N, C-alpha and C positions, 0 to 999 in steps of 0.2 A: 177944280179941286177934286171933284168926284172922279174925274177921269184920271187925274194924277194919282189918286189913292188906289184906283184899280190897277194902274201901271206898276205902282210900287208893290202891290200885292202879287202881281204876276211875277215880278222880278224875284221877290222873296220865295215864291213857290218854285221857281226854276232853281234857285240856289239850294233849296231844300232837297229837291229831287237829285241834283248833282251830288250833294253831300251824301244822300242815301245810297246813290250808286257807288261812290267811292268807299263808303263804309262797308257796303255789301261786298264789293270786290275784295276789300281787305279781309273781311271775315271769311269769305270763301277761300282766299289764299291761305290764311292761317289754318283754317279747318283742313284743307287739302294737305298742307305741309305736315300737320300733326297726325293726320290719318295715315299718310304714306310713310312717314319717317318718325316713328314714335320717339326715338332718341334725339331727334333734332331739337335745337333750342333757338328761340328767337332772340333772347337776351341772355347775357352772361348770368344774370341773377336768377334765371329760371332753372338752372341745372348745376349741380355740384361737379359735374363731369367736364365742364368747359375747359378747365385748366389742362386736364389730360388730353382733350381733343386738340388744344392748341399745340401741346408738346408733340402730339402725333403728326400734326401738319408740318412741323419744322424739322423732324428727325427722320433720317432714312430708316427703313425697316424691312424685315422679312415677314413672310406669312407664317401664321401658326394654324395648326389644324386641330379642330375639335370634332370628335366623333359623337354624334347625337342619335338617339333611337326614337323613332316615332311611336306613338301609342296606338295599340290596336283598337282601343276604345274610342279615342278622340280624333285620330288622324283621318283625313279623307281616304276614301277607297283608292287602292292602288299605291298608297304611300307606306305600306307596311314593310319598310326596309331601313337599313342604316344609311346615314348621310355623313359626309365629311364637310365640316363647316370651319372656315377660317375666322377665328375671333381673336381679339386682343385681350389680354388679362386686365381685370379691373384694377385701377390705380387707387391705392389707399392714401392715407395721410403720411406725415413724416415718420410716424411710428409704425407704419404698416397696417393701421387699422382701416377697415373698409367703411365707406360712408353708409349710413343706414338707409334702408330702402323703404320708401313709403308704401302704404297698403295698396295703392293703385298702380304703382310703378312696376313695369316688367323687369325681370332679371336680365342681365347682359346676355346670358345664354338663353335665347328665346326659342320659338317654335321653328321647325324645319320644314321647308317646302322645296327649296333648291339650294344651290351653293353659291356664295359670293366670297370675294377675297377682301380681307381686312388687313391693314398693315399695323405693325406694332413698333414701338420705339426700340432703338438699339439697346438701351439700358434694360428695358423689359425683356428684350430678346436674350441678353446675357443671363439675366436672372432665370428666365425660362429654361435655358439650356442646362443650368445647374440643377433645376428642379427635375428635368427629364432624366439626367444622369442618376440622380438620387432615387427616382421612382422606378428605374429599370429593375431593381432588385425586389420590388413589391410583388405580391401575389397577383394572379390573374384577376381575381375578384376585386381587389382594391383598385388596381389600375383601370379595369374595365367599368366598374360601377360608377366612378365619378369622372374619370378622364384626367389627363395630365394637368390641364389648365382650368379645371372646374373651380367655381367659387366655393369658399368654405360654407358648409351647411347646405349646399345645393343637393337636391335629390333627383332621382331619375325622372320623377313626374314633372319636374321643372324644365326638363329638356326634351320632352317627348311630344312635340306637336308639329305644326305645319308651316312655320315661317322661319326665315333665316335671321339671326340676331344682326343688327346693323348699328353702326355709329355714323351718323350722317356726315360729320366733318371729315371722317377718314375714308369714305367711300370714293373710289375712283371708277371711271367708266371702263369696264372690262367685259369681255364676252362671258357668257354663262359657262360654268364648268360642268361638264357632263359626268354624271355618276351612273354606275352600272348596278342594277338591282341584283341581289343575291338570288340565284335560281331556287325555285321552291323545292327542288329535290335535294338540295345540299343539307348537310346536318347542321345542328345548332353550332357546333364548333367551327364549321366552315363559314357560317354567317357572321361570326363574331368580329372579324377584322377586315377592314378595307384599308389597304396600305397605299399611302400617297407616293407618287414618283416625284421627288422634289427637284425643281430646276434651281439653278444658282443665279446670283446677281439680282435678286428681287424680281426675277421674271415670273411669268404665270406658272402655277403648278397644275399638273394634270393629275386628277384623282381618279384612280381606276380600282374597281373591285377586284380583289385577288383572293384565291383560296388561302385560308389560314393554316398555319403550321402549329405543331404542338408547342413550339417555343414562344408563339405570340400570345399576348394577353387576350383574354376572352371577355366578351360583354354578355350580359343576361339576354335571354331570349326576348325578342320584341314583344312588348305588351305584357311582360311578366317580370315581377320582382322576385329574385331568388332569395330565399331565406333558409332553406335546408342545406347548409354548407356541406356536411358529410355526404349527403346524397349526391349533391352536385359534383363534389370532388371524385366520388366513385364513378359517376357516369362520364366525367370528362377525362379521367386518366387514360393514358395511351394503353392499347391492348398489350397484354403480357403474353409472350409465346410460352407454351408448355414444351418440354422436351418431346421429341417425336414419340408417339405411343407405340409405334410399330417399327421393326427393323426389317427392311427388305433387301439387305445386302448379301445374305447368305444364299449360296447356290442351291441348297436343298429345301429350305423352308423359310417362310416369312413368319416372324414371331412378334406378337404384341405383348408387352409387359408394362402394367401401369398400376398406380395406387391412388386411392381416394374414395369418393362416394360413387361406387360402381353398381349399376343396375342392369342385370341380365334380363332383357325382354325376350323370353323364349319364343313367343309367337312371331316376333320379327327377326329372330336369329341375330340379335344385336346386343352388344355391350355398350352401355351409355355411361360415360364418366361425367358426373355433374360438376361443373366449374362455375366461376362467377362470370358475369357478363363482360368483364374486361379481358377475358382470356381469348386468345386467338383460337378459332374453331378448328377442329381436325375431324376428318372422317376417312376411314380406311376400310378396305375389304380384303379379307384373308380367307384362304381355304386351309383349314388346320390339319394338314397332312404333308409329310416331308418328301414329296415327289414333285417339287416345283419344276415346271417346264414340261412335264409329261402330261400332255393334254388328255390322253385317253384315261389315265389314272385320275387326274384332278377333276375330270368331268363327272366322276362318281362321288365327289366330296362337296358338301354344301358350303356356300359362302357365308361367312360370318362378318357382320359389320361392327367395327369399333369406332365410336365417335364421341365427341364431347357435346354437351348441351348445358345451358344455364336454366335456372328456375323460371326465367321469363321467356324461354324459347317457345316456338310454336311448331309442332305440338310440344308440350312440356315433358320432362323426363317421366317415365312410368313410375308408378308408386309400388313400393316393395310389398310383396305378399309373404316373403320369408327372408329373414336376414341371417347371414352366416357369419360366424366368428373366425372362420378359417379362409385362406385364399382359395381361388378357383383355378384349375388348369383344364383348358378345353381342347379337345382333339377329336378326330374322326377315326372310326374303325371301318371306314369304307375303303375306297381305293383298291389296292391289291390284297387286302387282308383275306384270310381264308387259306392262304399259302403260308406255311410255317416260316419260310424265309422272310416274307413281308410282315408277318405278324410280329417278328422280333426286330427286323431291321427298320421297319417304318413306324412301329408303335412302341413295343415294350422296351427296347434299348433307349430310344429317345425319351420315353416317358420316365424311365428311371433317372436319366441324366437331368431331367427338368424338375422332378418333384422330390429328389433325394433331400434337398435342403429343408424340407418341411417336416421331416421325420414322422410321416404318417398323418400329420394334421393338415390335410388338404382335401378339398372337394373336387373329385374328378367329374368333369362335365363331358359327356360323350355324344357325338353325332353318329348317325348310321348304325345304331346299336342293333345287334342280332343276339338273341338269347344264348345260342350255343357257344358263341365266342366268349361271353362272360362266364359261362360254366366251365369251359376248357381252361381258361386262365384265371379262375377264381382265386387260387392260392397266391398267385403273384400280385393280383390287384389288391387283395387284402393286406399284403405286406407293404404295398405302396401307399395305401390310404386306409384309415380306420373308419371312414364314412362310406356308406353305400353309394355307388356311382349314380349320377344324375343323368337321366336320359333326356336330351334336349327336346326330342319329339314329344315325349310324354308331358314334359313341363309346358310345352306349347299348347298341347291339346287341352290342358287344364287352365290355360291363360295365366300362368304363373310368372311373376317377376322376382327373381332371386337377387339379393343384394350382398355385395362383398366389399371388403376394404382393399383387396389386392386381387389381381387377375392376370393370368397368362393365357393367351390364345395361341394355340399351335405348340409344337414340341421342338426342342433343340436337338437337331440331328446332325451328326458329323458324317463319317464315311459308313459304308455298309457294315453293320454289326459292330462298329467301332465307336468308342468314346475317346476323344483326344483330350488328354489331360490339360494341355495348354488352352483349350477352348471351352472346357467345362466350367460352369459357374462355380462349382464347388471343388475343382481340381480332381475330378473323378477320372478313372481310366477303365478300359475294358475289363481287366481282372476284377475290379470292384463289382461290376455287373455279374460276372460268372460266380463270384463268391456269394452275391445276393441270391442268385438262382439256387445254388446248392443249399443255402440256409433255408430259403422259403420252402423248398421241396424236401428238406431233410435228407439230402443225398449224402451217403456215408463217406465216400472216398475223396480225400484231398490230395492223394498222391498215387502214382501208378505202382504196379507190381515190380519188384526188383528180383532179377535172377540170382540164384545162389545165395539168397538171404536166409537160407535155413528152413524156409517154410515148404519148399518143394512145389510151390505153385508156378504154373506156367503163365506167361503173359496172355491176355485174352484178346483175340482178334474178332471184331464184330463187323460183318459186311452188311451194308444197307442194300437190300434187294429192291429193284424197280420192276414194275409189272406191266407198264404200258409202253414206255419209250426208254431208250438208252439202257436196254436190258443187258445184263451180263449173261451171255449165252452159254458160257462154260463155268457156271458158278460151282457146280459139283467138283470139277477138277481143281478149282481154286481152293476150295475147302480142304481137299486132300493134300495139296502142296503146302498149305499153311500148317496143317497138322504135322507134316513131315519136317517142316522147318523148326518146330518147337513151340508152336502156338496152340492155345485152346481156341478153336475156330467155331464161329456160330454166325447165323444169319438173323438179322433183325427184320421182323415182319410187321412192325408197327404200322398203324393206319392213322389217317388224319383224325379219325373220330376217337382215338384213344386218349385217355386222360394224360395230362402233361406229367403227372406224378409217375405213372407207370412207364412212360417213355423215358423220362429222366433217369429213373432207377436202372433201366436196362442199359442205357448208354453209359451211365456212370460206372457200370461194372467193367467196361472195356478199357484195355490199355492201348489198343490200336483200333481206330475207326476207319473203314475203307468204303468208298462209294464213288459212283460216277457223278460228275458235275450235276447238281440239281438241289432242290430245296431240302432234301433229306439230310444233306451235310450240315444244315443249321443245327442239328442235334449235337454237334461237337461241343456246344457250350455247356453240356452236361458232363463232359469229360473232366477228369481230375487234372490239375495243372501238371505239365510234364508228360502227358499222354501224347500220342501221335495221331495225326490225321493224314491219310493217304487219299488224294483226290485223283480220280481217273478222268483225264480230259479227252473228250471226243475229238475226232478229226475235224479240221476246218479252220485252223488259225484261231482257236478259242482260248489260247493261253492267257491273254490279257484279262478276259472277263472271269476266267477261273481264278486267277490271282486276286482280282479285285473283290469278288464275292466271297471267297472262302480262304484263299491262301493268306492274304494280309490279315484278315480277322483272326485266323487260327494262331498266327504268330503273336498278334496283339493279346490274345487270351493266355499266352504262356504255353502254347502247345508246340510240339515238334511237327514240322510240316514237310510232306513229300508229295511232289507233283508228278504223276505218271501220265505222260502224253503218248497216246496211242499212235501207231503207224497206219498207213493205208491198208495193210494186210489184216489189221485187227478190226477194221470198220466194215460194216455191211454195205457202205456206199460203193465198194468195189463191185458189188453185184448189181448195182443200179445204173452206174455211169461208166462210160468207156474210160480207159486209162489216160487218154490224152485230154480229158475234159478239164476245164479250168478249175473245177472243184478239187482236183488233185494237183494241178500245176501251179495255180495261183488262187488258193481259197480265200485269202484275205481280201482280194479285189471284190469278192461277192458280198462283203460286208456293207458295201455302199448301197446295196439294195434295201437295207434297213433291217431292223431287229426282227420284224415279222418274218422276213425271208430266212434269216439266220435261224430263228427258232424252228420254223417248219422243216427246213432242209438239213441243217447241221446238228440240231439238237433232237428234235422229235423224229427226224427222218433216218436215224441210224441206230443200230444195236452194236454191241461190242463183244468180241471174242479175244480175251487177253492172251498174249504170248506168255506161256507159262515159264519159259526160260527167263524172260525179263522180270516176270512177277516174282520169281525166287530171289532175284537180286534185291528187289524192293523189300521183301520180307526180311532178308538178312540185315539190311540197313536199319529197318525198324527195330529188329530184335536187339541190335547193338545198343539201342537207347536204354535198355533195361538191365544192362550189366551193372553189378554193384561197383560203385566207384569209391 
């Protein structure tokens, strides 16, 4: 009996151990299943989702993509990027209501670590397609903040972690889908979208990170909830191009003309146009002098920078030390100035064409300022602007920043000493400039003398004498012949140091101005309309440059023009070169040696003795212009 009792006890103990093992295995299996597949269910009564899972098993489906953002605070290191996750939408009841979620139950869109493929029913797929079409018109914030298939009420925090949402009944054995992290150097806008390349027929989808475009919806920055909508919209809007600040198309000058919050940083020789951050940046360099392409000349002109900058730029725009209510026009009086031809052709004529529209309410900003130049042309500058000129170098030395609402850098120049009406911003022409000169200098004559008008006055011939080069060797004989022809003849002895008022008054008194090709002929602009210019052209094929520099401008000013081209016997070159030299047989071929050679040899290398017989013919031609008609 005792032995039988011990045998029964051992049998009961073995059964208990076997039962313990079975129960333990069961509990371990259940624990493992629940820990690895949270959405899995053991019995239909344990989950309200079982009906939907059964439907999913029995219905063909396509994949749906969900874009999920990891949290910078909660996600493991290295997962700070977007993931594309295939999820099926949550199935509600017959009225479309969603089943309530218990406090401990995870949402269908769970944490992201990698990507798996979930299938959805065809009915849900059709409904989903309609939702996608409806949501294509939504804003980037609405679409990106919740996603196309996000559950109602779901927030970004609910989808920013480290594991993929799964539904155990719908998972099939598929290879992992590779995702490409967004490079750290891309912008927030570039990180916002990872676009799937969809395969057809229920096949595997390859998800690849691609750069976003402006048309794609944007998601918030990883680890950050966006709340300042206006700020975000301003930052995300595409950059808006400004019209070009500068025009580089003209053959004579590059001109910048712009309006806005303009700050002239004198120390940096730059004009900064302050714009918003969404504006495409511009930066240009201009030398404000109209001899574009002449490297010798432009090397004497400082470079001005014209650029844009936003308040958030590095470095930021300079702060104003003085604000002006009038526009600024900036130019250089470097280059070839100091020669009266270039003073007018390169500065004063283009300056008048540029600033006339402001009617004196303009700030002249000058580079390469020399005091004598300002003194000489003071009366003209005062007529062009009621404000004292601003010396860029002086402003730089003081560390000043002058601010304007409108600025023009460089001058609008056309041809030599000419303003072309069809190109002028205000429809000006050369006679407008000569009229301005006569008014500014109070020159009295607006018409030449007329013969036989009852006054008994003779037309006045004024000869411009040269003292270093291209000298008129028989000047005395020329004066005598002119007097014999019926002119009151005189010689102008004006010097570059003379005031513009004195020179202007002398020239304005003449009816005929005669001189050898050179800067002195620029004084013709003081003549009354209808007066005559006689240009003596030295030997050497220089007709074209004589016409360009003074002939065409004279006619544009409303003057009568006579071009006297000397012969070999009238040039001193005959005493320097043999008669068979190319300088006599083919002088224009020597022009290929450059302007420097032309100037040294053909201009500065010869003096002139006019043929008095030919000269008489020219005088009679000019005199005929003053007969009373």
